[in-house]
All heavy atoms as an XYZ file, in Angstrom:
731
protein
N     -14.213      3.506     16.571
C     -13.253      2.523     16.098
C     -12.176      2.359     17.168
O     -11.627      3.323     17.660
C     -12.618      3.022     14.807
C     -11.550      2.110     14.305
S     -10.623      2.796     12.926
C      -9.763      4.116     13.723
N     -11.858      1.128     17.515
C     -10.829      0.873     18.499
C      -9.568      0.389     17.815
O      -9.594     -0.107     16.699
C     -11.326     -0.165     19.497
O     -11.413     -1.442     18.865
N      -8.454      0.508     18.534
C      -7.194      0.081     17.957
C      -7.115     -1.440     17.854
O      -6.317     -1.968     17.107
C      -6.001      0.592     18.773
O      -6.188      0.177     20.151
C      -5.899      2.098     18.698
N      -7.975     -2.146     18.598
C      -7.968     -3.599     18.505
C      -8.775     -4.107     17.313
O      -8.789     -5.283     17.007
C      -8.517     -4.210     19.791
O      -9.871     -3.847     19.961
N      -9.489     -3.213     16.655
C     -10.307     -3.571     15.486
C      -9.419     -3.472     14.250
O      -9.173     -2.377     13.749
C     -11.497     -2.609     15.384
C     -12.466     -2.993     14.295
O     -12.424     -4.152     13.837
O     -13.270     -2.150     13.908
N      -8.907     -4.579     13.745
C      -7.937     -4.532     12.650
C      -8.573     -4.122     11.324
O      -9.729     -4.432     11.063
C      -7.414     -5.964     12.570
C      -8.536     -6.798     13.098
C      -9.244     -5.958     14.129
N      -7.793     -3.455     10.550
C      -8.193     -3.153      9.192
C      -8.222     -4.444      8.393
O      -7.405     -5.332      8.626
C      -7.236     -2.144      8.563
C      -7.349     -0.786      9.187
N      -7.823      0.296      8.500
C      -7.019     -0.329     10.411
C      -7.785      1.350      9.276
N      -7.306      0.990     10.439
N      -9.044     -4.512      7.428
C      -9.245     -5.729      6.655
C      -7.968     -6.187      5.961
O      -7.697     -7.389      5.873
C     -10.349     -5.504      5.615
C     -10.664     -6.724      4.780
C     -11.794     -6.462      3.819
O     -12.419     -5.427      3.848
N     -12.042     -7.413      2.950
N      -7.161     -5.256      5.466
C      -6.037     -5.652      4.615
C      -4.663     -5.472      5.267
O      -3.659     -5.561      4.593
C      -6.064     -4.845      3.317
C      -7.248     -5.185      2.448
N      -8.491     -5.388      2.907
C      -7.343     -5.356      1.121
C      -9.315     -5.661      1.914
N      -8.641     -5.646      0.808
N      -4.609     -5.227      6.580
C      -3.304     -5.020      7.201
C      -2.384     -6.227      7.033
O      -1.184     -6.054      6.816
C      -3.460     -4.666      8.676
C      -3.678     -3.199      8.889
N      -3.601     -2.624     10.135
C      -3.972     -2.184      8.046
C      -3.841     -1.335     10.041
N      -4.065     -1.060      8.772
N      -2.926     -7.438      7.101
C      -2.088     -8.634      6.914
C      -1.462     -8.632      5.523
O      -0.282     -8.969      5.371
C      -2.901     -9.913      7.117
C      -3.283    -10.149      8.572
O      -2.681     -9.516      9.455
O      -4.184    -10.968      8.809
N      -2.229     -8.247      4.529
C      -1.724     -8.193      3.162
C      -0.653     -7.123      3.024
O       0.366     -7.334      2.355
C      -2.868     -7.912      2.183
O      -3.876     -8.933      2.352
C      -2.389     -7.928      0.741
N      -0.851     -5.974      3.670
C       0.138     -4.887      3.628
C       1.440     -5.382      4.250
O       2.531     -5.170      3.701
C      -0.381     -3.621      4.342
C       0.724     -2.596      4.495
C      -1.558     -3.037      3.585
N       1.354     -6.051      5.380
C       2.547     -6.575      6.066
C       3.268     -7.565      5.160
O       4.496     -7.518      5.035
C       2.187     -7.197      7.435
C       3.352     -7.988      7.996
C       1.738     -6.123      8.398
N       2.537     -8.457      4.517
C       3.150     -9.440      3.617
C       3.893     -8.739      2.472
O       5.008     -9.121      2.116
C       2.105    -10.376      3.040
C       1.616    -11.402      4.043
C       0.519    -12.271      3.448
C      -0.129    -13.137      4.501
N      -1.268    -13.890      3.988
N       3.278     -7.710      1.916
C       3.926     -6.982      0.812
C       5.190     -6.285      1.282
O       6.198     -6.269      0.591
C       2.960     -5.981      0.198
C       1.874     -6.612     -0.621
C       0.940     -5.602     -1.202
N      -0.178     -6.252     -1.839
C      -0.754     -5.837     -2.931
N      -0.372     -4.713     -3.499
N      -1.755     -6.512     -3.468
N       5.129     -5.706      2.472
C       6.296     -4.991      3.008
C       7.419     -5.974      3.352
O       8.604     -5.654      3.120
C       5.916     -4.163      4.214
C       5.046     -2.934      3.903
C       4.585     -2.263      5.186
C       5.787     -1.961      3.006
N       7.076     -7.129      3.866
C       8.106     -8.133      4.145
C       8.756     -8.630      2.860
O       9.971     -8.865      2.816
C       7.516     -9.289      4.947
C       7.258     -8.922      6.397
C       6.710    -10.094      7.193
C       6.516     -9.698      8.643
N       6.020    -10.829      9.449
N       7.948     -8.775      1.811
C       8.485     -9.171      0.515
C       9.446     -8.097      0.008
O      10.549     -8.388     -0.474
C       7.357     -9.401     -0.479
C       7.805    -10.059     -1.757
C       6.653    -10.373     -2.697
N       5.537    -11.050     -2.047
C       4.276    -10.631     -2.075
N       3.949     -9.557     -2.747
N       3.326    -11.291     -1.455
N       9.042     -6.832      0.134
C       9.901     -5.727     -0.297
C      11.178     -5.690      0.545
O      12.257     -5.422      0.004
C       9.150     -4.392     -0.171
N      11.045     -5.972      1.829
C      12.214     -6.015      2.704
C      13.220     -7.073      2.228
O      14.434     -6.827      2.178
C      11.757     -6.311      4.135
C      12.877     -6.368      5.154
C      12.341     -6.722      6.536
O      11.350     -7.466      6.652
O      12.941     -6.216      7.517
N      12.721     -8.229      1.850
C      13.597     -9.274      1.349
C      14.270     -8.872      0.049
O      15.465     -9.112     -0.138
N      13.498     -8.248     -0.835
C      14.081     -7.758     -2.096
C      15.149     -6.707     -1.834
O      16.194     -6.698     -2.493
C      13.001     -7.161     -3.001
C      12.164     -8.169     -3.711
N      12.664     -9.051     -4.621
C      10.841     -8.418     -3.625
C      11.693     -9.819     -5.095
N      10.548     -9.463     -4.482
N      14.889     -5.828     -0.869
C      15.853     -4.780     -0.556
C      17.163     -5.361     -0.018
O      18.244     -4.914     -0.398
C      15.257     -3.776      0.429
C      16.084     -2.529      0.716
C      16.418     -1.782     -0.563
C      15.335     -1.628      1.684
N      17.044     -6.361      0.830
C      18.268     -7.053      1.306
C      19.031     -7.646      0.116
O      20.261     -7.596      0.074
C      17.904     -8.139      2.315
C      17.704     -7.631      3.729
C      17.701     -8.771      4.755
N      16.697     -9.766      4.498
C      15.433     -9.717      4.919
N      15.035     -8.671      5.636
N      14.594    -10.687      4.641
N      18.269     -8.192     -0.818
C      18.918     -8.747     -2.023
C      19.638     -7.677     -2.829
O      20.716     -7.917     -3.363
N      19.052     -6.489     -2.893
C      19.688     -5.381     -3.638
C      20.985     -5.002     -2.964
O      22.014     -4.783     -3.638
C      18.729     -4.163     -3.734
C      19.451     -2.950     -4.276
C      17.525     -4.508     -4.608
N      20.999     -4.930     -1.659
C      22.226     -4.593     -0.917
C      23.304     -5.639     -1.226
O      24.452     -5.298     -1.503
C      21.950     -4.487      0.609
C      23.256     -4.387      1.379
C      21.057     -3.303      0.893
N      22.910     -6.888     -1.213
C      23.866     -7.968     -1.527
C      24.373     -7.844     -2.956
O      25.553     -8.082     -3.225
C      23.226     -9.318     -1.313
C      22.954     -9.622      0.156
C      22.108    -10.866      0.368
O      21.597    -11.448     -0.590
N      21.953    -11.262      1.615
N      23.487     -7.447     -3.872
C      23.900     -7.282     -5.268
C      24.917     -6.152     -5.392
O      25.910     -6.293     -6.152
C      22.678     -6.960     -6.138
C      21.725     -8.115     -6.308
S      20.192     -7.634     -7.158
C      20.820     -7.439     -8.843
N      24.693     -5.082     -4.673
C      25.633     -3.946     -4.716
C      26.972     -4.380     -4.130
O      28.045     -4.096     -4.714
C      25.054     -2.722     -3.983
C      23.861     -2.171     -4.753
C      26.128     -1.640     -3.802
C      23.062     -1.117     -4.013
N      26.934     -5.071     -2.996
C      28.167     -5.533     -2.373
C      28.929     -6.517     -3.277
O      30.142     -6.545     -3.266
C      27.852     -6.162     -1.012
C      27.383     -5.163      0.021
C      26.887     -5.769      1.310
O      26.593     -6.998      1.338
O      26.766     -5.013      2.297
N      28.191     -7.284     -4.056
C      28.812     -8.256     -4.975
C      29.190     -7.602     -6.303
O      29.668     -8.301     -7.205
C      27.852     -9.428     -5.217
N      28.971     -6.313     -6.404
C      29.289     -5.544     -7.605
C      28.614     -6.099     -8.852
O      29.201     -6.196     -9.930
C      30.795     -5.450     -7.788
C      31.489     -4.755     -6.648
C      32.983     -4.635     -6.827
O      33.584     -5.194     -7.735
N      33.605     -3.872     -5.945
N      27.338     -6.424     -8.703
C      26.544     -6.885     -9.830
C      26.278     -5.733    -10.804
O      26.417     -4.559    -10.435
C      25.197     -7.422     -9.324
C      25.259     -8.664     -8.442
C      25.329     -9.958     -9.233
N      24.236    -10.127    -10.166
C      23.060    -10.668     -9.883
N      22.807    -11.114     -8.671
N      22.130    -10.779    -10.818
N      25.907     -6.025    -12.029
C      25.679     -4.959    -13.016
C      24.582     -3.987    -12.559
O      23.577     -4.384    -11.945
C      25.225     -5.726    -14.256
C      25.803     -7.111    -14.095
C      25.788     -7.367    -12.612
N      24.803     -2.736    -12.858
C      23.869     -1.673    -12.445
C      22.459     -1.901    -12.991
O      21.484     -1.598    -12.310
C      24.383     -0.307    -12.889
S      25.839      0.203    -11.964
N      22.334     -2.443    -14.196
C      21.025     -2.695    -14.769
C      20.253     -3.696    -13.907
O      19.070     -3.493    -13.612
C      21.150     -3.203    -16.206
C      19.817     -3.550    -16.892
C      18.900     -2.313    -16.941
C      20.065     -4.089    -18.292
N      20.933     -4.743    -13.472
C      20.291     -5.739    -12.589
C      19.839     -5.102    -11.276
O      18.743     -5.361    -10.783
C      21.237     -6.905    -12.299
C      21.584     -7.725    -13.542
O      20.872     -7.594    -14.569
O      22.554     -8.498    -13.461
N      20.715     -4.281    -10.730
C      20.397     -3.608     -9.462
C      19.218     -2.664     -9.632
O      18.291     -2.647     -8.808
C      21.644     -2.858     -8.923
C      22.751     -3.857     -8.566
C      21.276     -1.996     -7.725
C      24.097     -3.223     -8.323
N      19.232     -1.896    -10.698
C      18.131     -0.957    -10.960
C      16.816     -1.680    -11.125
O      15.766     -1.228    -10.628
C      18.424     -0.122    -12.194
N      16.826     -2.829    -11.793
C      15.594     -3.604    -11.965
C      15.065     -4.083    -10.619
O      13.852     -4.010    -10.362
C      15.846     -4.803    -12.868
C      16.039     -4.426    -14.321
C      16.480     -5.598    -15.184
O      17.116     -6.534    -14.717
N      16.146     -5.534    -16.468
N      15.940     -4.532     -9.755
C      15.499     -4.983     -8.438
C      15.025     -3.823     -7.562
O      14.060     -3.956     -6.809
C      16.633     -5.745     -7.727
C      16.874     -7.098     -8.334
C      15.618     -7.973     -8.328
O      14.978     -8.144     -7.293
N      15.263     -8.493     -9.481
N      15.682     -2.690     -7.663
C      15.232     -1.496     -6.928
C      13.840     -1.082     -7.401
O      13.003     -0.656     -6.589
C      16.204     -0.334     -7.091
C      17.444     -0.385     -6.200
C      18.419      0.713     -6.596
C      17.059     -0.246     -4.751
N      13.600     -1.197     -8.672
C      12.293     -0.886     -9.227
C      11.238     -1.823     -8.641
O      10.135     -1.384     -8.274
C      12.313     -0.991    -10.755
C      11.016     -0.671    -11.406
N      10.493      0.589    -11.443
C      10.116     -1.474    -12.014
C       9.325      0.561    -12.064
N       9.055     -0.686    -12.417
N      11.559     -3.083     -8.496
C      10.636     -4.051     -7.902
C      10.340     -3.698     -6.441
O       9.193     -3.795     -5.996
C      11.195     -5.473     -8.021
N      11.370     -3.293     -5.702
C      11.174     -2.888     -4.312
C      10.268     -1.677     -4.243
O       9.322     -1.619     -3.446
C      12.542     -2.575     -3.642
C      12.346     -1.914     -2.273
C      13.390     -3.833     -3.508
N      10.539     -0.706     -5.105
C       9.736      0.508     -5.129
C       8.267      0.206     -5.422
O       7.361      0.724     -4.770
C      10.309      1.475     -6.175
C       9.607      2.789     -6.263
C      10.231      3.677     -7.308
O      10.619      3.187     -8.402
O      10.293      4.900     -7.063
N       8.027     -0.645     -6.401
C       6.641     -1.003     -6.765
C       5.954     -1.724     -5.616
O       4.769     -1.479     -5.331
C       6.621     -1.843     -8.031
C       6.897     -1.033     -9.290
C       6.617     -1.819    -10.536
C       5.148     -2.087    -10.609
N       4.406     -1.624    -11.734
N       6.662     -2.620     -4.933
C       6.067     -3.362     -3.825
C       5.672     -2.410     -2.693
O       4.584     -2.535     -2.106
C       7.049     -4.412     -3.309
N       6.520     -1.447     -2.391
C       6.218     -0.482     -1.342
C       5.056      0.413     -1.767
O       4.143      0.709     -0.976
C       7.477      0.340     -0.975
C       8.476     -0.579     -0.276
C       7.100      1.525     -0.088
C       9.828      0.056     -0.054
N       5.057      0.847     -3.006
C       3.966      1.679     -3.519
C       2.641      0.951     -3.434
O       1.625      1.524     -3.021
C       4.257      2.116     -4.976
O       5.458      2.908     -4.992
C       3.111      2.931     -5.551
N       2.629     -0.311     -3.818
C       1.386     -1.096     -3.737
C       0.924     -1.266     -2.297
O      -0.267     -1.210     -2.005
C       1.569     -2.448     -4.421
C       1.711     -2.368     -5.917
C       0.525     -1.684     -6.601
O      -0.616     -1.937     -6.260
N       0.818     -0.800     -7.521
N       1.854     -1.468     -1.395
C       1.512     -1.590      0.023
C       0.910     -0.286      0.536
O      -0.075     -0.288      1.277
C       2.743     -1.982      0.845
N       1.503      0.835      0.131
C       0.975      2.145      0.549
C      -0.426      2.360      0.017
O      -1.310      2.797      0.770
C       1.910      3.255      0.037
C       1.421      4.660      0.391
C       2.271      5.740     -0.250
C       1.949      5.826     -1.727
N       2.547      6.981     -2.404
N      -0.640      2.063     -1.233
C      -1.993      2.223     -1.818
C      -3.011      1.388     -1.084
O      -4.113      1.865     -0.748
C      -1.974      1.845     -3.299
C      -1.318      2.832     -4.203
C      -1.383      2.317     -5.642
C      -0.666      3.238     -6.577
N      -0.724      2.751     -7.976
N      -2.675      0.150     -0.824
C      -3.595     -0.740     -0.130
C      -3.881     -0.240      1.272
O      -5.042     -0.257      1.722
C      -3.037     -2.162     -0.099
C      -3.917     -3.227      0.511
C      -5.261     -3.304     -0.221
C      -3.224     -4.572      0.474
N      -2.861      0.243      1.966
C      -3.049      0.779      3.310
C      -3.998      1.981      3.298
O      -4.917      2.078      4.117
C      -1.708      1.173      3.917
C      -1.792      1.757      5.326
C      -2.041      0.649      6.337
C      -0.552      2.539      5.664
N      -3.799      2.891      2.367
C      -4.633      4.082      2.273
C      -6.059      3.718      1.914
O      -7.018      4.198      2.540
C      -4.034      5.087      1.253
C      -2.739      5.687      1.825
C      -5.046      6.201      0.940
C      -1.930      6.472      0.815
N      -6.230      2.841      0.942
C      -7.586      2.425      0.548
C      -8.287      1.675      1.699
O      -9.472      1.883      1.949
C      -7.535      1.572     -0.712
C      -7.153      2.409     -1.925
C      -6.817      1.558     -3.140
O      -6.752      0.342     -3.073
N      -6.593      2.227     -4.259
N      -7.547      0.867      2.414
C      -8.110      0.159      3.545
C      -8.513      1.129      4.640
O      -9.576      1.003      5.257
C      -7.095     -0.853      4.083
C      -7.694     -1.808      5.092
O      -8.835     -2.281      4.866
O      -7.033     -2.121      6.080
N      -7.683      2.134      4.874
C      -8.023      3.156      5.863
C      -9.308      3.875      5.487
O     -10.179      4.077      6.332
C      -6.876      4.155      5.999
C      -7.159      5.250      6.972
N      -7.125      5.060      8.327
C      -7.529      6.535      6.774
C      -7.430      6.195      8.939
N      -7.685      7.105      8.017
N      -9.426      4.240      4.249
C     -10.641      4.919      3.785
C     -11.835      4.000      3.980
O     -12.867      4.414      4.522
C     -10.489      5.353      2.328
C      -9.493      6.495      2.228
C     -11.848      5.785      1.754
C      -9.091      6.836      0.815
N     -11.712      2.765      3.534
C     -12.837      1.831      3.673
C     -13.196      1.602      5.133
O     -14.363      1.537      5.488
C     -12.498      0.480      3.018
C     -12.494      0.542      1.504
O     -13.070      1.506      0.946
O     -11.916     -0.369      0.894
N     -12.196      1.477      5.963
C     -12.422      1.111      7.364
C     -12.809      2.306      8.225
O     -13.776      2.245      8.966
C     -11.156      0.460      7.923
C     -11.302     -0.057      9.312
N     -11.934     -1.235      9.598
C     -10.880      0.441     10.489
C     -11.896     -1.424     10.901
N     -11.264     -0.443     11.461
N     -12.052      3.380      8.115
C     -12.235      4.518      9.009
C     -13.226      5.567      8.502
O     -14.056      6.056      9.243
C     -10.883      5.184      9.307
S      -9.743      4.052     10.109
N     -13.106      5.911      7.230
C     -13.983      6.912      6.675
C     -15.424      6.431      6.679
O     -16.337      7.176      7.020
C     -13.548      7.293      5.261
C     -14.297      8.441      4.616
C     -14.109      9.736      5.423
C     -13.827      8.652      3.201
N     -15.620      5.183      6.350
C     -16.981      4.630      6.360
C     -17.572      4.683      7.757
O     -18.770      4.946      7.927
C     -16.998      3.206      5.817
C     -16.730      3.100      4.341
C     -17.803      3.735      3.471
O     -18.960      3.822      3.887
O     -17.457      4.163      2.362
N     -16.764      4.424      8.798
C     -17.257      4.514     10.160
C     -17.728      5.909     10.502
O     -18.738      6.107     11.168
C     -16.162      4.098     11.154
C     -15.935      2.608     11.201
O     -16.744      1.864     10.604
O     -14.933      2.183     11.803
N     -17.016      6.916     10.022
C     -17.361      8.302     10.324
C     -18.541      8.780      9.469
O     -19.455      9.412      9.987
C     -16.121      9.229     10.086
C     -16.506     10.677     10.199
C     -15.030      8.878     11.057
N     -18.493      8.458      8.201
C     -19.523      8.937      7.284
C     -20.857      8.229      7.536
O     -21.904      8.868      7.593
C     -19.084      8.739      5.805
C     -20.203      9.045      4.864
C     -17.874      9.613      5.514
N     -20.788      6.930      7.691
C     -21.998      6.157      7.950
C     -23.015      6.318      6.831
O     -22.687      6.341      5.672
N     -24.257      6.422      7.217
C     -25.342      6.528      6.240
C     -25.514      7.994      5.842
O     -25.816      8.837      6.678
C     -26.613      5.982      6.862
O     -27.674      6.081      5.958
N     -25.310      8.270      4.555
C     -25.438      9.641      4.073
C     -26.321      9.641      2.825
O     -26.619      8.583      2.259
C     -24.064     10.266      3.715
C     -23.213     10.408      4.956
C     -23.334      9.468      2.665
N     -26.682     10.823      2.399
C     -27.500     10.965      1.206
C     -26.760     10.564     -0.061
O     -25.538     10.385     -0.065
N     -27.504     10.454     -1.138
C     -26.958      9.968     -2.410
C     -25.817     10.865     -2.918
O     -24.801     10.367     -3.366
C     -28.085      9.898     -3.439
C     -27.685      9.287     -4.757
C     -28.859      9.189     -5.687
C     -28.446      8.580     -7.027
N     -29.580      8.433     -7.927
N     -25.986     12.166     -2.846
C     -24.936     13.081     -3.349
C     -23.672     12.986     -2.509
O     -22.571     12.973     -3.050
C     -25.449     14.529     -3.367
C     -24.502     15.454     -4.117
C     -25.150     16.780     -4.429
O     -26.314     16.807     -4.857
O     -24.453     17.785     -4.249
N     -23.811     12.929     -1.206
C     -22.636     12.783     -0.340
C     -21.979     11.425     -0.560
O     -20.764     11.317     -0.542
C     -23.008     12.940      1.150
C     -23.351     14.346      1.546
C     -24.818     14.693      1.267
O     -25.617     13.835      0.890
N     -25.151     15.952      1.408
N     -22.768     10.404     -0.766
C     -22.229      9.064     -1.042
C     -21.398      9.085     -2.309
O     -20.326      8.486     -2.384
C     -23.387      8.045     -1.150
C     -23.036      6.712     -1.687
C     -22.170      5.778     -0.855
N     -22.037      6.047      0.542
C     -20.943      5.762      1.263
N     -19.923      5.168      0.747
N     -20.871      6.061      2.531
N     -21.877      9.802     -3.351
C     -21.151      9.917     -4.593
C     -19.788     10.553     -4.365
O     -18.771     10.097     -4.884
C     -21.951     10.721     -5.620
C     -21.313     10.935     -6.984
C     -21.073      9.604     -7.679
C     -22.183     11.835     -7.832
N     -19.744     11.593     -3.540
C     -18.491     12.278     -3.222
C     -17.520     11.317     -2.531
O     -16.338     11.241     -2.867
C     -18.732     13.514     -2.368
O     -19.597     14.396     -3.066
C     -17.432     14.227     -2.021
N     -18.000     10.557     -1.558
C     -17.165      9.601     -0.851
C     -16.666      8.523     -1.810
O     -15.476      8.172     -1.800
C     -17.932      8.971      0.335
C     -17.140      7.822      0.954
C     -18.238     10.027      1.398
N     -17.549      8.007     -2.628
C     -17.153      6.963     -3.589
C     -16.122      7.472     -4.589
O     -15.171      6.775     -4.950
C     -18.377      6.428     -4.327
C     -19.283      5.610     -3.414
O     -18.836      5.195     -2.310
O     -20.458      5.385     -3.809
N     -16.266      8.712     -5.032
C     -15.289      9.310     -5.957
C     -13.944      9.473     -5.256
O     -12.883      9.235     -5.858
C     -15.779     10.654     -6.483
C     -16.867     10.528     -7.526
C     -17.393     11.880     -7.997
O     -16.981     12.925     -7.440
O     -18.230     11.883     -8.909
N     -13.978      9.880     -3.999
C     -12.739     10.042     -3.239
C     -12.018      8.694     -3.123
O     -10.810      8.591     -3.334
C     -13.033     10.614     -1.857
C     -11.818     10.789     -1.016
C     -10.917     11.808     -1.286
C     -11.557      9.944      0.047
C      -9.777     11.964     -0.509
C     -10.430     10.092      0.824
C      -9.532     11.095      0.551
N     -12.780      7.643     -2.808
C     -12.208      6.322     -2.701
C     -11.614      5.876     -4.036
O     -10.535      5.307     -4.086
C     -13.243      5.337     -2.201
C     -13.599      5.519     -0.737
C     -14.831      4.782     -0.308
C     -14.763      3.316     -0.472
N     -15.936      2.627      0.119
N     -12.323      6.156     -5.118
C     -11.856      5.746     -6.449
C     -10.580      6.477     -6.848
O      -9.672      5.846     -7.423
C     -12.958      5.992     -7.472
N     -10.472      7.746     -6.532
C      -9.297      8.499     -6.962
C      -8.036      8.097     -6.234
O      -6.936      8.243     -6.752
C      -9.547     10.040     -6.866
C      -8.591     10.779     -7.778
C      -9.422     10.512     -5.420
C      -8.951     12.227     -7.983
N      -8.191      7.521     -5.040
C      -6.983      7.095     -4.308
C      -6.260      5.962     -5.021
O      -5.087      5.726     -4.743
C      -7.322      6.652     -2.865
O      -8.165      5.490     -2.914
C      -7.971      7.760     -2.072
N      -6.905      5.308     -5.935
C      -6.257      4.243     -6.688
C      -5.149      4.780     -7.593
O      -4.336      4.022     -8.095
C      -7.289      3.443     -7.482
C      -8.240      2.688     -6.577
C      -9.321      1.993     -7.332
C     -10.248      1.328     -6.308
N     -11.456      0.844     -6.866
N      -5.175      6.080     -7.816
C      -4.176      6.708     -8.679
C      -3.031      7.350     -7.892
O      -2.228      8.091     -8.464
C      -4.847      7.742     -9.588
C      -5.880      7.105    -10.475
C      -7.225      7.218    -10.178
C      -5.493      6.327    -11.571
C      -8.177      6.608    -10.989
C      -6.446      5.719    -12.363
C      -7.782      5.853    -12.070
O      -8.721      5.236    -12.847
N      -2.915      7.054     -6.634
C      -1.818      7.600     -5.826
C      -0.501      7.076     -6.326
O      -0.347      5.993     -6.789
C      -1.987      7.182     -4.354
C      -3.116      7.841     -3.597
C      -3.270      7.201     -2.233
C      -2.845      9.327     -3.442
């Protein structure tokens, strides 16, 4: 695998992180404007979720892209282990 070979979902991860970045700037502005804490907490929660989703997608993309390159063609039992590993990462 070369560094010039992009992961399938990196563009999506970047979009999610940029969206979170915009929300975070908004939270800072809300704090500076002394907006209600409930409103700020709700927006912080949205930022947190956006970053968490970006992280999950990055990890799953890495597994799909890099682990598959290393594992390649394996037997049925080993394939089951790899597939279970990929499935459990959705609960990160």
